[in-house]
C-alpha positions in Angstrom: 0.0 0.0 0.0 1.4 3.4 -0.9 2.4 5.8 2.0 0.1 8.6 3.0 0.1 11.7 0.8 2.8 14.2 1.6 4.5 12.1 4.3 7.4 9.7 3.9 7.5 6.1 5.1 5.5 4.2 2.6 6.6 2.2 -0.4 8.5 4.2 -2.9 10.3 6.2 -0.1 13.7 4.5 0.0 16.0 5.2 2.9 13.2 6.0 5.4 12.8 3.6 8.2 9.6 2.9 10.1 9.6 3.8 13.9 10.8 0.9 16.0 8.4 -0.3 18.7 5.0 1.1 19.8 4.0 4.8 19.4 3.4 6.9 22.5 0.5 9.3 21.8 -1.2 12.0 23.8 -4.8 11.9 22.5 -6.5 15.3 23.2 -10.3 14.8 23.1 -13.1 17.3 23.6 -15.1 14.9 25.8 -15.0 11.3 27.0 -15.9 8.8 24.2 -18.8 7.3 26.2 -21.6 7.0 25.7 -20.9 6.3 22.0 -23.9 8.3 20.9 -22.4 10.3 18.0 -20.6 9.3 14.8 -17.5 11.1 15.9 -17.2 9.3 19.2 -17.8 5.9 17.5 -15.2 6.6 14.9 -12.5 7.7 17.4 -13.3 4.9 19.8 -13.2 2.2 17.1 -9.9 3.4 15.7 -8.0 4.2 19.0 -9.2 1.2 21.0 -7.5 -0.9 18.3 -4.4 1.3 18.3 -4.3 1.0 22.1 -3.7 -2.7 21.8 -0.3 -2.2 20.3 0.6 1.4 21.2 0.7 3.5 24.4 -2.1 6.1 24.3 -2.7 8.6 27.1 -6.0 10.5 26.7 -7.2 13.8 28.2 -10.6 15.6 27.9 -13.0 17.9 29.6 -15.4 15.9 31.7 -18.0 16.2 34.4 -16.8 13.9 37.2 -20.4 13.5 38.4 -22.5 12.8 35.4 -19.7 11.2 33.4 -18.2 9.1 36.2 -19.0 5.8 34.4 -17.4 7.2 31.2 -14.2 8.1 33.0 -13.9 4.5 34.3 -14.4 3.1 30.8 -11.8 5.5 29.4 -9.2 4.3 32.0 -9.9 0.7 31.0 -9.1 1.4 27.4 -6.1 3.8 27.5 -2.8 3.7 29.3 -4.1 6.7 31.2 -7.0 9.1 31.1 -6.9 12.6 32.6 -10.4 14.2 33.0 -10.4 18.0 33.3 -13.4 19.1 35.4 -16.0 21.0 33.3 -19.7 21.5 33.4 -21.2 22.4 30.0 -23.6 25.3 30.0 -27.1 24.1 29.1 -28.2 25.4 25.7 -30.7 28.4 25.7 -30.2 29.1 29.4 -29.4 32.7 30.6 -25.8 31.7 31.1 -25.6 30.3 27.6 -26.8 33.5 26.1 -24.4 35.5 28.2 -21.4 33.3 27.2 -22.5 33.5 23.5 -22.7 37.3 23.7 -19.2 37.5 25.2 -17.9 35.2 22.5 -18.9 37.8 19.9 -15.7 39.8 21.0 -13.5 36.7 20.5 -11.8 35.7 17.3 -13.0 32.1 18.1 -16.6 31.1 17.3 -18.7 30.1 20.3 -18.5 26.3 19.7 -14.7 26.6 20.0 -14.5 29.4 22.5 -16.3 27.4 25.2 -13.6 24.7 25.0 -10.7 27.0 25.4 -10.2 26.5 29.1 -6.8 27.3 30.8 -7.1 24.2 33.0 -7.3 22.1 29.8 -4.1 23.5 28.4 -2.5 23.2 31.8 -3.4 19.5 32.0 -2.0 18.8 28.6 1.3 20.6 29.5 1.5 18.6 32.7 1.3 15.4 30.8 3.9 16.6 28.3 6.2 17.3 31.2 5.8 13.9 32.8 6.0 11.8 29.5 8.0 11.9 26.3 5.3 11.5 23.7 5.9 10.8 20.0 3.1 13.2 19.2 0.0 15.1 20.3 -3.1 14.1 18.4 -6.2 16.4 18.7 -9.5 14.7 18.0 -11.7 17.4 16.3 -11.1 21.1 15.9 -12.2 21.9 19.5 -9.0 20.7 21.4 -6.8 21.8 18.5 -8.1 25.3 18.9 -7.6 25.1 22.7 -3.9 24.0 22.1 -3.2 26.3 19.1 -0.5 28.1 21.0 1.1 25.0 22.5 4.7 24.4 21.6 4.3 20.6 21.5 5.5 19.0 18.3 4.6 17.1 16.2 0.9 17.8 16.3 -1.8 16.1 14.3 -5.5 17.1 14.0 -8.1 14.5 13.2 -10.9 16.4 11.4 -14.1 14.4 11.3 -15.7 17.3 9.5 -14.6 20.5 7.7 -16.3 22.4 10.6 -16.8 25.8 9.0 -18.7 24.2 6.1 -21.4 22.9 8.4 -21.8 26.4 9.9 -21.8 28.0 6.4 -24.5 25.6 5.2 -26.6 26.4 8.2 -26.2 30.1 7.4 -27.2 29.5 3.8 -30.4 27.7 4.8 -31.4 30.2 7.6 -34.3 32.5 6.7 -34.5 34.6 9.9 -32.4 37.8 9.4 -31.2 38.1 13.0 -30.1 34.4 13.2 -28.6 34.7 9.7 -26.4 37.6 10.8 -25.2 35.7 13.9 -24.5 32.5 11.8 -22.5 34.4 9.3 -20.1 35.7 11.9 -19.8 32.2 13.4 -18.9 30.4 10.1 -16.5 33.2 9.0 -14.6 33.0 12.4 -14.7 29.2 12.2 -13.2 29.3 8.7 -10.3 31.6 9.8 -9.5 29.5 12.9 -9.8 26.2 11.0 -7.4 27.4 8.4 -5.0 28.6 11.0 -5.0 25.3 12.9 -4.6 23.2 9.8 -1.6 25.3 8.7 0.0 25.3 12.2 -0.3 21.5 12.8 2.1 19.1 11.3 -0.5 16.9 9.7 -4.3 16.8 9.1 -6.3 13.6 9.0 -9.7 13.7 7.4 -12.5 11.1 6.8 -13.0 11.5 3.0 -11.2 12.3 -0.2 -13.7 15.2 -0.6 -12.6 16.7 2.7 -8.9 16.2 1.9 -9.3 18.1 -1.4 -11.3 20.9 0.3 -8.7 21.5 3.0 -5.9 21.5 0.5 -7.8 24.0 -1.7 -9.3 26.2 1.0 -6.4 26.4 3.4 -3.3 25.8 1.2 -2.3 22.7 3.2 -0.5 19.8 1.5 0.1 17.6 4.6 -3.4 16.1 4.6 -4.3 12.4 4.5 -7.7 10.7 4.2 -8.9 7.6 6.0 -12.0 5.6 5.0 -15.1 5.3 7.1 -15.5 2.0 8.9 -18.2 -0.1 10.4 -18.2 -2.9 13.1 -19.1 -5.8 10.8 -19.5 -8.2 13.7 -22.0 -6.0 15.6 -23.9 -4.7 12.6 -25.1 -7.7 10.7 -28.5 -8.9 9.6 -30.5 -10.3 12.6 -33.3 -12.0 10.6 -36.0 -10.1 12.4 -39.2 -9.4 10.5 -39.4 -6.1 8.7 -42.2 -3.8 9.8 -44.4 -3.0 6.8 -43.7 0.5 5.5 -41.3 1.4 8.3 -38.9 4.2 7.5 -36.0 4.7 10.0 -33.7 7.6 10.7 -30.8 7.2 13.2 -28.8 10.1 14.5 -28.1 12.4 17.4 -31.1 14.7 17.4 -29.4 17.5 19.3 -27.2 18.0 16.2 -28.8 20.7 14.2 -28.3 19.2 10.7 -30.2 16.1 11.8 -33.1 18.1 13.2 -33.2 20.3 10.1 -33.2 17.2 7.9 -36.1 15.4 9.7 -38.2 18.6 9.9 -37.7 19.1 6.1 -38.5 15.4 5.4 -41.7 15.5 7.5 -43.0 18.7 6.0 -42.1 18.2 2.3 -41.4 14.5 1.6 -43.4 12.4 4.1 -46.9 13.5 2.9 -46.0 12.5 -0.6 -44.9 9.1 0.6 -48.0 8.6 2.7 -50.2 9.5 -0.3 -48.6 6.7 -2.4 -48.0 4.3 0.5 -50.6 4.9 3.3 -49.0 2.1 5.4 -45.7 4.1 5.6 -44.6 5.0 9.1 -41.5 6.9 10.4 -39.3 6.1 13.4 -36.7 8.8 14.4 -34.0 7.2 16.6 -31.5 9.3 18.5 -30.7 11.2 21.7 -32.1 14.5 23.0 -34.8 15.3 20.5 -36.0 18.9 20.9 -39.6 19.6 22.0 -40.3 20.5 18.4 -39.3 17.1 17.3 -41.1 15.3 20.1 -44.3 17.1 19.1 -44.2 15.4 15.7 -45.3 12.1 17.3 -48.2 13.8 19.0 -49.4 15.5 15.8 -49.1 12.3 13.6 -49.5 8.9 15.1 -47.5 7.3 12.2 -44.4 9.0 13.5 -42.4 7.7 16.5 -39.6 9.7 18.1 -37.7 7.4 20.5 -35.0 9.5 22.1 -32.0 7.6 23.4 -32.2 3.8 22.8 -29.7 1.1 24.2 -29.3 -0.5 20.8 -30.2 0.8 17.3 -30.0 -2.5 15.6 -33.6 -3.7 16.2 -34.8 -0.5 14.6 -32.6 -0.9 11.6 -33.4 -4.5 11.2 -37.2 -3.9 10.8 -36.8 -0.9 8.5 -38.2 -1.1 5.0 -35.9 1.7 4.2 -33.4 3.9 6.0 -33.6 7.6 5.3 -30.8 10.3 5.5 -32.5 13.5 4.4 -29.7 15.9 5.5 -29.4 19.3 3.8 -26.5 20.5 6.1 -23.4 18.6 7.2 -19.8 17.6 6.7 -17.5 14.6 7.1 -19.1 11.3 6.5 -22.2 9.5 8.1 -21.2 6.3 9.9 -24.9 5.6 10.4 -25.2 5.0 6.6 -22.6 2.2 6.7 -24.2 0.7 9.9 -27.5 0.4 8.0 -25.8 -1.0 5.0 -23.9 -3.6 7.0 -27.3 -4.9 8.1 -28.4 -5.1 4.5 -30.8 -2.2 4.7 -31.5 -0.1 1.6 -30.7 3.6 2.1 -32.2 6.7 0.6 -30.1 9.8 1.1 -29.5 13.3 -0.1 -26.1 13.9 -1.8 -25.1 15.9 1.3 -26.1 13.0 3.6 -23.9 10.6 1.7 -21.2 13.1 1.0 -17.7 11.6 1.1 -18.8 8.0 1.0 -17.8 5.8 -2.0 -21.4 5.0 -3.0 -23.2 4.8 -6.3 -26.8 5.9 -6.7 -28.9 3.1 -8.2 -26.3 0.5 -7.2 -25.8 0.5 -3.4 -27.9 3.5 -2.4 -30.6 5.8 -3.8 -29.8 9.5 -3.9 -32.2 12.4 -4.3 -32.3 16.0 -3.1 -35.7 17.3 -3.9 -39.0 16.2 -2.2 -40.6 14.5 -5.2 -37.6 12.3 -6.3 -36.8 11.5 -2.6 -40.4 10.4 -2.0 -40.4 8.4 -5.3 -37.2 6.5 -4.2 -38.7 5.6 -0.8 -42.0 4.5 -2.3 -40.2 2.3 -4.8 -38.2 0.6 -2.1 -41.3 0.0 0.0 -43.2 -1.4 -2.9 -40.6 -3.5 -4.6 -38.9 -6.2 -2.5 -36.5 -7.1 -5.3 -35.2 -3.6 -5.6 -34.9 -3.4 -1.8 -32.9 -6.6 -1.7 -30.7 -5.6 -4.6 -29.7 -2.2 -3.2 -29.4 -3.6 0.4 -27.3 -6.6 -0.7 -24.9 -4.5 -2.9 -24.5 -2.1 0.0 -23.8 -4.9 2.5 -21.2 -6.5 0.2 -19.4 -3.1 -0.4 -19.0 -2.3 3.3 -18.0 -5.8 4.2 -15.3 -5.8 1.5 -13.8 -2.4 2.1 -14.7 -0.8 5.4 -13.7 -2.8 8.5 -12.4 -0.8 11.5 -9.3 -3.0 11.4 -8.4 -1.6 8.0 -9.2 2.0 9.1 -7.0 1.6 12.2 -4.1 0.2 10.1 -4.4 3.2 7.8 -4.3 5.6 10.8 -1.2 3.9 12.1 0.5 4.2 8.8 -0.2 8.0 8.7 0.9 8.6 12.3 4.2 6.6 11.7 4.9 8.7 8.7 4.3 11.9 10.6 6.8 10.8 13.2 9.4 9.9 10.6 9.0 13.3 9.1 9.3 15.1 12.4 12.4 13.2 13.7 14.9 14.6 11.1 13.4 18.1 11.6 13.8 17.8 15.3 17.4 16.6 14.9 18.2 19.5 12.6 16.8 22.0 15.0 18.8 20.5 17.9 22.0 20.7 15.8 21.2 24.3 14.8 20.7 25.4 18.4 23.9 23.7 19.7 26.0 25.2 16.9 
């Protein structure tokens, strides 16, 4: 397999030796990885619990020692050490939230990053750097990277699950309220400036799709960018042979993430009535944590809609789905939930934004549509044609089983990180020689 783009250490790089022995990594996280209720947490956990089997990983994150006590215990079971930095997130839409947001208007950092820039977090990282000799600092998401932007630690890697400013920009583009649109514009513009600064300051950027790699190179002028594929737990997500519920449409995702809420509200208003007109037996199940009151009201207004909130296991819902829908209009990165549904043999209908960055082909292993009428037509076709449903679902399952195991993704991440270290070692040796002479 060729080495990562822009870094030595792969085939075709003669004279470069791989690091000997395990890597020693300081993994800077925004929050503990448990519960695994977001795509980002799932991706990070699946990759780094595998790396922890052969490498020494010390993790640090903000955490609430009360409400996240169980998560702290689990983190310490996986990693060589876990350092929680006490933090209590301000509840959204509380008076304190609005006060913090107003103060952030005077910062060069957007609010979603400013709230993570805690001096005690930087101090905890520096204390770990003093006690240990790490091969690198790896920041998971832009949030800890922004908090450690001024840190002298080298080499530094950022793992970008999304191009963050793009999500905020798309939200701004969709917003119709003038006041909110004004606020959102400032947020995405600040996010773009900081994201570019971080990507240029860090030694390497890891992204989750080829689309994101090209965008970061183009937007920020950064060449040291590598893409890893999206993975899925093939042992956990596999067909269970439970009976499909007639006409059942399923959406799975964290409902406190605005793109998911926006997508479902758009679907219910513009697409679902068309489906119900053609397939009166159709029903919708929305599965995911922290639905807003607005979403919860959907079930009260239409008894064919179920909003579950948090569930212990999404697999029973996926197994009985006639089709899995991903009606996102805003987003970034890649949707792990699509691959989880595919691994269970479910046919998926998505917008192009929803499936962005995934190596899928409409009409072969997925159906893609962006407007209400074609999206509804695709869903109705799947509900009414068992052969089509089985063909799309079967091709999707074969594709993810062949190319998207977490073991393969973890191996790719290891290859990238080893290459970063090999690049950094000669630079560090040159700097030491320059200083001593």
